[in-house]
N, C-alpha and C positions, 0 to 999 in steps of 0.2 A: 503493501501498499505507501501512495504518495505520502513521504515527510510529511508537507504544507499541510496535505490535508487531516493529516492524524493533530496536527494542533486545530488546524480550524475543528474539528470535530470534540475536541476537549473545549474548547473555548464554548461551543453552538451548544453541545449538550452536557456538558459539566463531567465527562466521563472519559475515562480512556478506552482507543479504539482497541477492538476486538471481533475475530470473527461470527462473535455471539451479536454484537451488534448491528450484522445484514441486512436483518428485518427490520429492527429501526431506521435504517439506511431507505429501503423499500418505500417506507411510509412517507418519508420526507424530501418531496421534491425539493427544495432549497440545499441541501443534503448533496440530491440527486445532483444536480446545477455545477455547483460547486463539487464535486467527486469532477464531474466532465470536463468542467474550465481546466481545473491544475492536471487532468490528464493529457487535453488537449495541446498541449506546450511540453507532455514528458519527448524526449528520440525513438519512442519505440513506433510501430509502423502503427500501431493502432490508433494514435494520438487522431485520426484524419475522421474515425466510428467514432472516440471520443467528443472531437469537434464538432460533430455533425451534431451529437449527442447534447449537446452544452449548447449546441443553434437554436434546435427545434425547441429544447426549456426554456432557453433564454425569450423566443418567441410567443411561450406562451406566457412566463409572464411580463412581459417588459421589460426587460433587463441585458444591455449592453454591455459586457464586460471586457477588457481585455486583460487577458492573465498574463503578461506578460512577465509584468514588473511587479505581482500581488504579492508579496512578503504572507507569512505564516501567519495562521490566526484567525484568519478574516471573518466575522460573521454580517450578515446581512440580515435584518429586522425587518419584516413586513419588505419580502425583496420583490415588490413590484413598481415598477418604474425605474430604476437607476442605471444610469448610464455612466461608465470610466472609460475614456478613451484608453487607448491600446499604449501610448506613449506614456502616461500616467505614472510617474512610481507611488506605493500605498510599503507604507511602514510595515510592523508586526502588530499582532492584536489588534485593527483597524476594527470598527464596527461604521456601517451604511445602514442607513434606513428609508423605510419608504422615497420615492420622488427626486431623491441626491441625482446632483450631476457633481460628475468630476468631468472638467474638459478641459477643450484645447482654447485657446485667442488668437487668430490667424494671423494679423497685424499687429505692427503700434510698438509703444516698448514691451511690452508684454506677451507677443506670441513665442506663442508654446505652451504646453504645458505642467502640471503643478506637480509636486514632490512630495508627499506625507511622509511626515513621519511615524513616529510608534506612538500606539493607543492615541487614536484620533478619531475622535468621531462624526460624524456627521450626520446630521438630523434630517428631518424630514425639509423636503423638497430644498433645501438651504443648495447651493453654485458655489464650486470649488475652480475658477480659470485662470489661465495663463502661465504663465512661466515665473512660479511663484515656490516659493515652500513654506509649509506649514509642518514646525514645530513639533516635537514628541508634547505626549498630554495635554490636547485640546482639545474642546468642544466647541464646534461649531455649531450654531443655533438652528431652529428650523426655520429656513425660510428668508436664511440670513446668505449674502452676497461676498464671495471673496477674491479679492483680486489684487491682492496686496497679500507681504508676507508676514507672516503669525511669529512671533517668537513660543518659547515652550512656555507650558503651563500656563494659555489664557485660553477663555472667553470670547467667542468671538460672534455679535449680533445686530440683527437689524441687517438694512438695507437701502444707503450704501452701511459696510459692515463696520462697527466698532470694536476696538479690541479691551479687554478686561483684564488683570490678571490674577489668577486664581491660582492657589497651589492643589493639581491634581483635579482639574475639572470633569472628567470624564469620567471617573471613577465609577458613578452608578450608571454610566453609559455602556460600559464594557462588561 
């Protein structure tokens, strides 16, 4: 089993992965989607098959996630309408909520895709766009629009986003 997926499972189900978990996996559309996404990037011959499965499940949920740079321990909470650009980088133990977008800006001073640190929670309908860096232990609140760098231990609120410093703000969202 893919090591990154084992960490995803541990965060999502709060238990270690074992063969006994296969039945739970079959019941969870979210975990099947994550597994297919992880395996679609593997170097084996079945990667294209897993890519097709991931695309099918993603279409059902309205999710588009480029899995190339997604760190282990990902949780998709209410995984519908989530979009992650294939070039974006997502750190370890991150949580993405319904309707969030991690996308590119095509021109101007912020042209490019974002990099998210470890333990970042992106809440419902939030947008993180452009060639920016989001630090570790950051909470991006629901509906926030972030097109600027965010330091560690911060909460971003609103549109336009404003930064509020707080120790360990994403603790209850991870």
